[in-house]
RODO-2510 file (C-alpha; in nm, 4 decimals, decimal comma):
residues 504
     n   res          X          Y          Z
     1     x     0,0000     0,0000     0,0000
     2     x     0,1573     0,3266    -0,1201
     3     x     0,0454     0,5825     0,1384
     4     x     0,0915     0,9608     0,1213
     5     x     0,0861     1,0521     0,4896
     6     x     0,0558     1,4248     0,4174
     7     x    -0,2809     1,3597     0,2555
     8     x    -0,4083     1,1913     0,5694
     9     x    -0,2848     1,4876     0,7711
    10     x    -0,4799     1,7260     0,5465
    11     x    -0,7914     1,5091     0,5874
    12     x    -0,7609     1,5217     0,9658
    13     x    -0,7047     1,8988     0,9560
    14     x    -1,0201     1,9410     0,7472
    15     x    -1,2235     1,7415     0,9983
    16     x    -1,0729     1,9388     1,2857
    17     x    -1,1471     2,2749     1,1240
    18     x    -1,5115     2,2052     1,0446
    19     x    -1,5678     2,0076     1,3664
    20     x    -1,4248     2,2858     1,5800
    21     x    -1,6574     2,5389     1,4200
    22     x    -1,9602     2,3119     1,4683
    23     x    -1,8819     2,2327     1,8322
    24     x    -1,8022     2,5915     1,9290
    25     x    -2,1153     2,7227     1,7537
    26     x    -2,3427     2,4609     1,9107
    27     x    -2,1949     2,5173     2,2555
    28     x    -2,2315     2,8938     2,2221
    29     x    -2,5940     2,8682     2,1112
    30     x    -2,6676     2,6384     2,4047
    31     x    -2,5173     2,8897     2,6489
    32     x    -2,6776     3,1901     2,4738
    33     x    -3,0175     3,0773     2,3459
    34     x    -3,1284     3,4362     2,2879
    35     x    -2,8470     3,5134     2,0427
    36     x    -3,0622     3,4545     1,7342
    37     x    -3,0460     3,7384     1,4791
    38     x    -3,2900     4,0217     1,5160
    39     x    -3,6082     3,9459     1,3279
    40     x    -3,5267     3,5740     1,2971
    41     x    -3,6835     3,3214     1,5312
    42     x    -3,4396     3,0940     1,7068
    43     x    -3,4615     2,7323     1,5936
    44     x    -3,5928     2,4770     1,8321
    45     x    -3,2453     2,3777     1,9428
    46     x    -3,1537     2,7391     2,0216
    47     x    -3,4377     2,7901     2,2665
    48     x    -3,3950     2,7629     2,6403
    49     x    -3,3823     2,3988     2,7349
    50     x    -3,7117     2,2594     2,8537
    51     x    -3,9380     2,5420     2,7341
    52     x    -4,0953     2,6526     2,4095
    53     x    -4,0092     2,9757     2,2309
    54     x    -4,0829     3,2756     2,4457
    55     x    -4,1098     3,0708     2,7687
    56     x    -3,8640     3,1765     3,0403
    57     x    -3,5937     2,9259     3,1146
    58     x    -3,6754     2,9434     3,4823
    59     x    -4,0233     2,8157     3,4145
    60     x    -3,8837     2,5265     3,2171
    61     x    -3,6396     2,4476     3,4940
    62     x    -3,9135     2,4490     3,7531
    63     x    -4,1151     2,2109     3,5414
    64     x    -3,8208     1,9759     3,5237
    65     x    -3,7647     2,0018     3,8953
    66     x    -4,1285     1,9339     3,9679
    67     x    -4,1063     1,6101     3,7710
    68     x    -3,8740     1,4673     4,0348
    69     x    -3,9934     1,3995     4,3919
    70     x    -3,8173     1,5832     4,6675
    71     x    -3,5431     1,4005     4,8521
    72     x    -3,6877     1,1613     5,1056
    73     x    -4,0435     1,1877     4,9725
    74     x    -4,2391     0,8750     4,9042
    75     x    -4,4060     0,8271     4,5676
    76     x    -4,7603     0,9532     4,5379
    77     x    -5,0398     0,7099     4,6034
    78     x    -5,0873     0,4780     4,3132
    79     x    -4,7772     0,5997     4,1282
    80     x    -4,5048     0,3387     4,0827
    81     x    -4,1648     0,4487     4,1984
    82     x    -4,0025     0,3246     3,8746
    83     x    -4,2233     0,5527     3,6673
    84     x    -4,1231     0,8532     3,8721
    85     x    -3,7567     0,7662     3,8309
    86     x    -3,7858     0,7274     3,4553
    87     x    -3,9562     1,0655     3,4315
    88     x    -3,6701     1,2203     3,6207
    89     x    -3,4112     1,0548     3,3991
    90     x    -3,5789     1,1677     3,0776
    91     x    -3,5836     1,5273     3,1942
    92     x    -3,2048     1,5467     3,2215
    93     x    -2,9284     1,4728     2,9698
    94     x    -2,7275     1,1591     3,0102
    95     x    -2,4432     1,1765     3,2582
    96     x    -2,1258     1,3151     3,1046
    97     x    -2,2996     1,4497     2,7918
    98     x    -2,2704     1,8141     2,6951
    99     x    -2,6121     1,9721     2,6218
   100     x    -2,5126     2,0581     2,2630
   101     x    -2,4362     1,6906     2,1915
   102     x    -2,8087     1,6198     2,1925
   103     x    -2,8660     1,8717     1,9103
   104     x    -2,6215     1,7672     1,6364
   105     x    -2,4491     1,4509     1,5117
   106     x    -2,1066     1,5278     1,6569
   107     x    -1,8336     1,7702     1,7481
   108     x    -1,4594     1,8004     1,6958
   109     x    -1,3712     1,4322     1,7470
   110     x    -1,6599     1,3019     1,5368
   111     x    -1,5775     1,5253     1,2414
   112     x    -1,2095     1,4276     1,2571
   113     x    -1,2992     1,0580     1,2649
   114     x    -1,5394     1,0967     0,9726
   115     x    -1,2709     1,2753     0,7695
   116     x    -1,0324     0,9914     0,8523
   117     x    -1,3015     0,7401     0,7549
   118     x    -1,3299     0,9090     0,4150
   119     x    -0,9521     0,9151     0,3744
   120     x    -0,9117     0,5431     0,4552
   121     x    -1,1999     0,4494     0,2275
   122     x    -1,0498     0,6486    -0,0581
   123     x    -0,7075     0,4909    -0,0004
   124     x    -0,8567     0,1412    -0,0138
   125     x    -1,0393     0,2336    -0,3336
   126     x    -0,7118     0,3501    -0,4881
   127     x    -0,5558     0,0170    -0,3890
   128     x    -0,8145    -0,1793    -0,5848
   129     x    -1,1110    -0,2205    -0,3514
   130     x    -1,3224     0,0077    -0,5674
   131     x    -1,6527    -0,0622    -0,3926
   132     x    -1,5347     0,0418    -0,0481
   133     x    -1,5708     0,4205    -0,0896
   134     x    -1,9342     0,4243    -0,2117
   135     x    -2,0177     0,1650     0,0547
   136     x    -1,8555     0,3805     0,3241
   137     x    -2,0467     0,6817     0,1950
   138     x    -2,3716     0,4873     0,2344
   139     x    -2,2709     0,3917     0,5886
   140     x    -2,1883     0,7464     0,6960
   141     x    -2,5034     0,8729     0,5241
   142     x    -2,7148     0,6151     0,7071
   143     x    -2,5605     0,6962     1,0443
   144     x    -2,6092     1,0677     0,9855
   145     x    -2,9721     1,0148     0,8864
   146     x    -3,0349     0,8008     1,1946
   147     x    -2,8792     1,0705     1,4144
   148     x    -3,0949     1,3384     1,2551
   149     x    -3,4161     1,1386     1,2969
   150     x    -3,3325     1,0715     1,6606
   151     x    -3,2650     1,4381     1,7363
   152     x    -3,5682     1,5534     1,5389
   153     x    -3,7927     1,3167     1,7313
   154     x    -3,6567     1,4364     2,0646
   155     x    -3,5982     1,8077     2,0031
   156     x    -3,7959     1,8946     1,6903
   157     x    -3,6638     1,9921     1,3478
   158     x    -3,3259     2,1651     1,3910
   159     x    -3,2218     2,1807     1,0266
   160     x    -2,9702     1,9724     0,8348
   161     x    -2,6651     2,1982     0,8436
   162     x    -2,4466     1,9828     1,0697
   163     x    -2,5572     1,6593     0,9029
   164     x    -2,4731     1,7881     0,5558
   165     x    -2,1415     1,9204     0,6868
   166     x    -2,0570     1,5763     0,8248
   167     x    -2,1128     1,4069     0,4875
   168     x    -1,9137     1,6801     0,3110
   169     x    -1,6220     1,6286     0,5511
   170     x    -1,6249     1,2561     0,4624
   171     x    -1,6051     1,3450     0,0913
   172     x    -1,3309     1,6037     0,1471
   173     x    -1,1295     1,3482     0,3417
   174     x    -1,1517     1,1190     0,0398
   175     x    -1,0540     1,4015    -0,1957
   176     x    -0,7439     1,4732     0,0114
   177     x    -0,6181     1,1150    -0,0229
   178     x    -0,6844     1,1249    -0,3974
   179     x    -0,4399     1,4159    -0,4224
   180     x    -0,6791     1,7117    -0,4444
   181     x    -0,5523     1,8582    -0,1185
   182     x    -0,5659     2,2252    -0,2219
   183     x    -0,9203     2,1958    -0,3509
   184     x    -1,0323     1,9980    -0,0459
   185     x    -0,8700     2,2476     0,1902
   186     x    -1,0283     2,5415     0,0089
   187     x    -1,3696     2,3752     0,0325
   188     x    -1,3207     2,3160     0,4049
   189     x    -1,2303     2,6797     0,4658
   190     x    -1,5289     2,7941     0,2595
   191     x    -1,7548     2,5591     0,4570
   192     x    -1,6289     2,6903     0,7884
   193     x    -1,6788     3,0509     0,6810
   194     x    -2,0345     2,9849     0,5611
   195     x    -2,1179     2,7958     0,8808
   196     x    -1,9795     3,0722     1,1011
   197     x    -2,1873     3,3366     0,9201
   198     x    -2,5178     3,1891     1,0352
   199     x    -2,6311     3,4895     1,2380
   200     x    -2,5350     3,7480     0,9780
   201     x    -2,6804     3,5518     0,6870
   202     x    -3,0103     3,4922     0,8667
   203     x    -3,0328     3,8592     0,9587
   204     x    -2,9551     3,9615     0,6006
   205     x    -3,2132     3,7270     0,4507
   206     x    -3,4669     3,8590     0,6999
   207     x    -3,4173     4,2106     0,5621
   208     x    -3,4398     4,1205     0,1925
   209     x    -3,7881     4,1884     0,0646
   210     x    -3,9887     3,9682    -0,1739
   211     x    -3,9730     4,2379    -0,4403
   212     x    -3,5932     4,2081    -0,4411
   213     x    -3,6110     3,8335    -0,5015
   214     x    -3,8722     3,8927    -0,7713
   215     x    -3,6454     4,1460    -0,9442
   216     x    -3,3536     3,9021    -0,9462
   217     x    -3,5716     3,6207    -1,0829
   218     x    -3,7139     3,8407    -1,3590
   219     x    -3,3657     3,9515    -1,4572
   220     x    -3,2412     3,5917    -1,4539
   221     x    -3,5329     3,4716    -1,6676
   222     x    -3,4795     3,7546    -1,9119
   223     x    -3,1091     3,6751    -1,9329
   224     x    -3,1516     3,2990    -1,9711
   225     x    -3,4269     3,3289    -2,2309
   226     x    -3,3192     3,6375    -2,4233
   227     x    -2,9398     3,6095    -2,4144
   228     x    -2,9130     3,2883    -2,6243
   229     x    -3,1236     3,4370    -2,9040
   230     x    -2,9391     3,7688    -2,9173
   231     x    -2,7006     3,7876    -3,2132
   232     x    -2,3400     3,7202    -3,1191
   233     x    -2,2146     3,8694    -3,4439
   234     x    -2,1889     4,2447    -3,4991
   235     x    -2,4936     4,4070    -3,6541
   236     x    -2,3438     4,6291    -3,9235
   237     x    -2,5497     4,9413    -3,9920
   238     x    -2,5110     4,9233    -4,3685
   239     x    -2,6304     4,5623    -4,3783
   240     x    -2,9226     4,6312    -4,1443
   241     x    -3,0377     4,9203    -4,3645
   242     x    -2,9830     4,7148    -4,6810
   243     x    -2,7557     4,9796    -4,8334
   244     x    -2,6179     4,8882    -5,1734
   245     x    -2,3484     5,0451    -5,3845
   246     x    -2,0241     5,2017    -5,2692
   247     x    -2,0119     5,1868    -4,8865
   248     x    -1,9634     5,5046    -4,6854
   249     x    -1,7768     5,5265    -4,3547
   250     x    -2,0920     5,5117    -4,1453
   251     x    -2,2030     5,1913    -4,3152
   252     x    -1,9379     5,0066    -4,1130
   253     x    -2,0741     5,1152    -3,7722
   254     x    -2,1794     4,8107    -3,5713
   255     x    -2,3047     4,6825    -3,2389
   256     x    -2,3111     4,3309    -3,0918
   257     x    -2,6368     4,2810    -2,8933
   258     x    -2,5146     3,9823    -2,6901
   259     x    -2,2014     4,1702    -2,5822
   260     x    -2,4145     4,4633    -2,4688
   261     x    -2,6337     4,2429    -2,2517
   262     x    -2,3324     4,0637    -2,1040
   263     x    -2,2016     4,4026    -1,9945
   264     x    -2,5380     4,4757    -1,8319
   265     x    -2,5178     4,1441    -1,6443
   266     x    -2,1618     4,2207    -1,5289
   267     x    -2,2225     4,5693    -1,3950
   268     x    -2,5581     4,4715    -1,2405
   269     x    -2,3939     4,1764    -1,0668
   270     x    -2,1202     4,3918    -0,9141
   271     x    -2,3784     4,6485    -0,8022
   272     x    -2,6015     4,3771    -0,6588
   273     x    -2,3231     4,2669    -0,4236
   274     x    -2,3253     4,6125    -0,2700
   275     x    -2,7047     4,6193    -0,2645
   276     x    -2,7261     4,2884    -0,0768
   277     x    -2,4617     4,4062     0,1709
   278     x    -2,6654     4,7199     0,2284
   279     x    -2,9823     4,5212     0,2875
   280     x    -2,8065     4,2711     0,5131
   281     x    -2,6303     4,5312     0,7262
   282     x    -2,9333     4,7563     0,7399
   283     x    -2,9557     5,1121     0,8570
   284     x    -2,7879     5,2387     1,1672
   285     x    -2,4486     5,0855     1,0978
   286     x    -2,2609     5,4130     1,0838
   287     x    -2,2100     5,6713     0,8135
   288     x    -1,8670     5,5421     0,7164
   289     x    -1,9902     5,1861     0,6629
   290     x    -2,3020     5,3083     0,4850
   291     x    -2,0857     5,5117     0,2498
   292     x    -1,8618     5,2126     0,1755
   293     x    -2,1521     4,9775     0,1008
   294     x    -2,3414     5,2420    -0,0945
   295     x    -2,0327     5,3158    -0,3002
   296     x    -2,0478     4,9627    -0,4438
   297     x    -2,3884     5,0460    -0,5900
   298     x    -2,3800     5,4202    -0,6579
   299     x    -2,1315     5,6704    -0,5196
   300     x    -2,3490     5,9430    -0,6752
   301     x    -2,6474     5,8403    -0,4608
   302     x    -2,4321     5,8443    -0,1455
   303     x    -2,2885     6,1872    -0,2294
   304     x    -2,6308     6,3389    -0,2979
   305     x    -2,7919     6,1873     0,0119
   306     x    -2,5142     6,2796     0,2523
   307     x    -2,4705     6,6311     0,1104
   308     x    -2,8402     6,7016     0,1568
   309     x    -2,8344     6,5587     0,5084
   310     x    -2,5449     6,7829     0,6052
   311     x    -2,7677     7,0900     0,5693
   312     x    -3,0086     6,9438     0,8262
   313     x    -2,7345     6,8103     1,0552
   314     x    -2,4273     7,0291     1,0148
   315     x    -2,2940     6,8806     1,3391
   316     x    -2,2463     6,5499     1,1500
   317     x    -2,0524     6,7091     0,8645
   318     x    -1,7268     6,5374     0,9580
   319     x    -1,8841     6,1905     0,9563
   320     x    -2,0821     6,2665     0,6410
   321     x    -1,7667     6,3881     0,4666
   322     x    -1,5907     6,0629     0,5585
   323     x    -1,8825     5,8577     0,4236
   324     x    -1,8872     6,0541     0,0983
   325     x    -1,5134     6,0156     0,0474
   326     x    -1,5229     5,6407     0,1149
   327     x    -1,8046     5,5979    -0,1379
   328     x    -1,6048     5,7893    -0,3966
   329     x    -1,2977     5,5767    -0,3259
   330     x    -1,5055     5,2701    -0,4172
   331     x    -1,5852     5,4213    -0,7577
   332     x    -1,2312     5,3940    -0,9042
   333     x    -1,1809     5,0519    -0,7428
   334     x    -1,5045     4,9237    -0,8928
   335     x    -1,4159     5,0748    -1,2302
   336     x    -1,0735     4,9103    -1,2176
   337     x    -1,2335     4,5746    -1,1376
   338     x    -1,4974     4,5655    -1,4110
   339     x    -1,2743     4,7020    -1,6862
   340     x    -0,9942     4,4597    -1,5990
   341     x    -1,2383     4,1687    -1,6174
   342     x    -1,3184     4,2668    -1,9770
   343     x    -0,9640     4,3627    -2,0790
   344     x    -0,6947     4,2296    -1,8376
   345     x    -0,4276     4,4367    -2,0135
   346     x    -0,5955     4,7481    -1,8715
   347     x    -0,5236     4,6565    -1,5110
   348     x    -0,1632     4,7729    -1,4766
   349     x    -0,1959     5,1109    -1,6526
   350     x    -0,5393     5,1861    -1,5033
   351     x    -0,4260     5,0939    -1,1525
   352     x    -0,1907     5,3934    -1,1410
   353     x    -0,4533     5,6729    -1,1653
   354     x    -0,7287     5,4718    -0,9930
   355     x    -0,5197     5,3784    -0,6908
   356     x    -0,3905     5,7347    -0,6779
   357     x    -0,7494     5,8491    -0,6190
   358     x    -0,7917     5,5879    -0,3480
   359     x    -0,4685     5,7021    -0,1821
   360     x    -0,6001     6,0571    -0,1572
   361     x    -0,9129     5,9282     0,0179
   362     x    -0,6980     5,7288     0,2597
   363     x    -0,5079     6,0450     0,3503
   364     x    -0,8339     6,2356     0,3850
   365     x    -0,9776     5,9792     0,6244
   366     x    -0,6629     5,9867     0,8348
   367     x    -0,6902     6,3641     0,8664
   368     x    -1,0623     6,3508     0,9491
   369     x    -1,0080     6,0864     1,2157
   370     x    -0,7181     6,2749     1,3738
   371     x    -0,9145     6,5985     1,3899
   372     x    -1,2272     6,4475     1,5378
   373     x    -1,3465     6,0960     1,5998
   374     x    -1,6857     5,9673     1,4961
   375     x    -1,9612     6,0041     1,7550
   376     x    -2,1361     5,6865     1,6426
   377     x    -2,3663     5,8708     1,4018
   378     x    -2,5743     5,6480     1,1800
   379     x    -2,7502     5,6859     0,8500
   380     x    -2,8846     5,5086     0,5467
   381     x    -2,9012     5,5650     0,1724
   382     x    -3,1956     5,4609    -0,0435
   383     x    -3,0528     5,2252    -0,3072
   384     x    -3,2385     5,0694    -0,5976
   385     x    -3,2049     4,7000    -0,6765
   386     x    -2,9695     4,6944    -0,9795
   387     x    -3,1477     4,3852    -1,1132
   388     x    -3,4702     4,5764    -1,1671
   389     x    -3,5575     4,5359    -1,5345
   390     x    -3,6125     4,9085    -1,5977
   391     x    -3,2722     5,0346    -1,4769
   392     x    -3,0955     4,7391    -1,6400
   393     x    -3,2527     4,8130    -1,9779
   394     x    -3,1679     5,1820    -1,9431
   395     x    -2,8051     5,0989    -1,8721
   396     x    -2,7975     4,8621    -2,1700
   397     x    -2,9367     5,1361    -2,3944
   398     x    -2,6841     5,3881    -2,2589
   399     x    -2,3991     5,1437    -2,3108
   400     x    -2,5095     5,0789    -2,6695
   401     x    -2,5320     5,4519    -2,7400
   402     x    -2,1852     5,5116    -2,5953
   403     x    -2,0395     5,2315    -2,8080
   404     x    -2,2049     5,3730    -3,1180
   405     x    -2,0968     5,7310    -3,0483
   406     x    -1,7425     5,6153    -2,9782
   407     x    -1,7201     5,4755    -3,3311
   408     x    -1,8730     5,7882    -3,4836
   409     x    -1,6553     6,0369    -3,2937
   410     x    -1,3388     5,8384    -3,3522
   411     x    -1,4116     5,8301    -3,7232
   412     x    -1,4886     6,2028    -3,7393
   413     x    -1,2441     6,3519    -3,4880
   414     x    -0,9978     6,0762    -3,4018
   415     x    -0,8751     6,0495    -3,0423
   416     x    -1,0025     6,3978    -2,9610
   417     x    -1,3577     6,2795    -3,0198
   418     x    -1,3120     5,9853    -2,7817
   419     x    -1,1645     6,2106    -2,5138
   420     x    -1,4654     6,4418    -2,5392
   421     x    -1,7019     6,1440    -2,5193
   422     x    -1,5289     6,0136    -2,2057
   423     x    -1,5578     6,3471    -2,0310
   424     x    -1,9219     6,3990    -2,1301
   425     x    -2,0341     6,0446    -2,0475
   426     x    -1,8502     6,0501    -1,7166
   427     x    -2,0716     6,3384    -1,6088
   428     x    -2,3635     6,0960    -1,5733
   429     x    -2,2372     5,7339    -1,5716
   430     x    -1,8758     5,6247    -1,5502
   431     x    -1,9589     5,2544    -1,5882
   432     x    -2,0918     5,2852    -1,9436
   433     x    -1,7847     5,4541    -2,0884
   434     x    -1,5546     5,2320    -1,8818
   435     x    -1,7060     4,9129    -2,0208
   436     x    -1,7162     5,0577    -2,3731
   437     x    -1,3457     5,1420    -2,3621
   438     x    -1,2612     4,8032    -2,2089
   439     x    -1,4512     4,6367    -2,4929
   440     x    -1,2532     4,8365    -2,7493
   441     x    -0,9238     4,7404    -2,5841
   442     x    -1,0292     4,3749    -2,5646
   443     x    -1,1152     4,3755    -2,9376
   444     x    -0,7785     4,5316    -3,0224
   445     x    -0,9262     4,8626    -3,1406
   446     x    -0,7426     5,0639    -2,8742
   447     x    -0,4072     5,0180    -2,6954
   448     x    -0,4174     4,9676    -2,3198
   449     x    -0,2541     5,3042    -2,2493
   450     x    -0,5082     5,4853    -2,4648
   451     x    -0,7916     5,3002    -2,2915
   452     x    -0,6483     5,3922    -1,9507
   453     x    -0,6515     5,7607    -2,0468
   454     x    -1,0153     5,7482    -2,1527
   455     x    -1,1243     5,5667    -1,8362
   456     x    -0,9298     5,8019    -1,6091
   457     x    -1,0788     6,1063    -1,7842
   458     x    -1,4276     5,9688    -1,7205
   459     x    -1,3403     5,9136    -1,3534
   460     x    -1,2105     6,2709    -1,3256
   461     x    -1,5270     6,4074    -1,4879
   462     x    -1,7458     6,2035    -1,2534
   463     x    -1,5480     6,3197    -0,9505
   464     x    -1,5834     6,6842    -1,0519
   465     x    -1,9612     6,6455    -1,0855
   466     x    -1,9955     6,4932    -0,7382
   467     x    -1,7723     6,7639    -0,5972
   468     x    -2,0240     7,0045    -0,7474
   469     x    -2,3030     6,8294    -0,5557
   470     x    -2,1109     6,8833    -0,2332
   471     x    -2,0466     7,2485    -0,3204
   472     x    -2,4096     7,3277    -0,4060
   473     x    -2,6045     7,1012    -0,1684
   474     x    -2,3747     7,0533     0,1308
   475     x    -2,3384     7,2538     0,4481
   476     x    -2,0495     7,5027     0,4771
   477     x    -1,8725     7,2624     0,7147
   478     x    -1,9052     6,9761     0,4649
   479     x    -1,7675     7,1936     0,1856
   480     x    -1,4639     7,2864     0,3925
   481     x    -1,3937     6,9249     0,4818
   482     x    -1,4599     6,7509     0,1485
   483     x    -1,4168     6,9817    -0,1501
   484     x    -1,0394     7,0018    -0,1256
   485     x    -1,0146     6,6240    -0,1231
   486     x    -1,2337     6,5966    -0,4334
   487     x    -0,9890     6,8276    -0,6074
   488     x    -0,7056     6,6087    -0,4791
   489     x    -0,8694     6,2959    -0,6242
   490     x    -0,9057     6,4582    -0,9647
   491     x    -0,5453     6,5800    -0,9515
   492     x    -0,4212     6,2340    -0,8501
   493     x    -0,6015     6,0773    -1,1462
   494     x    -0,4526     6,3361    -1,3812
   495     x    -0,1058     6,2810    -1,2406
   496     x    -0,1607     5,9057    -1,2707
   497     x    -0,2339     5,9412    -1,6422
   498     x     0,0927     6,1279    -1,6959
   499     x     0,2928     5,8855    -1,4803
   500     x     0,1527     5,5784    -1,6546
   501     x     0,2384     5,7192    -1,9949
   502     x     0,5941     5,7925    -1,8836
   503     x     0,6569     5,4692    -1,6982
   504     x     0,4728     5,2321    -1,9321
***
């Protein structure tokens, strides 16, 4: 038998990692039965032992105590002593058992042994006993099912999270012995993270409204049904119009419908991450955190909302300025991410001006914190679900128009026309021009340095506009604290363009 001992060590480590998380979580929930997320009812196993939801633990304890006769008392008339003893035994966990052990199939040791069981089964399968692994999987599945049924009968339905985790640990132990140690380890870490996020995930789901789920489903249906039938070849204007004879320059203008919708899916997906975070965290989490989450969806919305609020609460201007700046730092980072996904060659040149803008915000936050710490002020920003069909279609139309105008202006005015388009489009939506330029770079129509310049110009234009919102809508205190940093961000982006062109 050719054994790789490192693989067995990885299998044991996987079982230990997941088992530790399960045991610690179950023990914590047993000690703190009221720790369920706000707005989410605690599962049966999280409730105080001996009482239903909402019943004080003391009452449950008294009920349990009343089931046992007092020391030295004789059994009641007509009641067998054995029956009284059995009632007392059933009201208390078995001697030596931890309370959490009655609520899930196992803890640290059990998970480690199951991972080892999977590893040994996989090793025997590699050595020629091919039936042993599926048979072992059936055994562990049967034992897990029996454990679940026993707990469910005694405690009520507690969910299948620990049972599923146990079976997954068995499979990951087998994967480790087969040589997929990195993949198995990554899966174990991901499992542990997901399991540990129970409270936050439940709270987040509790705050997501049915209309949000409906919007996502409508968008998904539209994408799955419409995307395959959209043309994947460019629609050339001259061919669409049926023009015959000598072609003119504008006859070659084209758009690819499927590419346009893929861009809509990409930008909506990135925005939806921020939207879900905003819904999960909820209001009242602090202006700085609200600005960061809102910046993933729309830094313009954060800037407008916080600037208007500063006129009503000038005493919060420092915190509002910090939230606005954080949101606007997310804009270049988000732009760098989405454009690099479309055209990876854009990442290095675009990182110079984009990260320069972020660096200015970092300096600004340091200054704001040093001059006055946050007083715990809270706030919220109304954000629209980016998967709503209406906004998605509008963005798709805007993106198509920008792509079309880019071809027209480049043909008529060369690079100067594209620079003007970047500045003008950046006044309203930096994502559209960013994706359009990234698409041009990806298709080989523009060099990466030229694309970086166009994207940075759009970011500068967008920053200037939002600085204008602060100047016209914000309180005098907010203007003093934020306007200079907006100018610094624009200057950093401009300097980044020059530096990238010199260095690269």
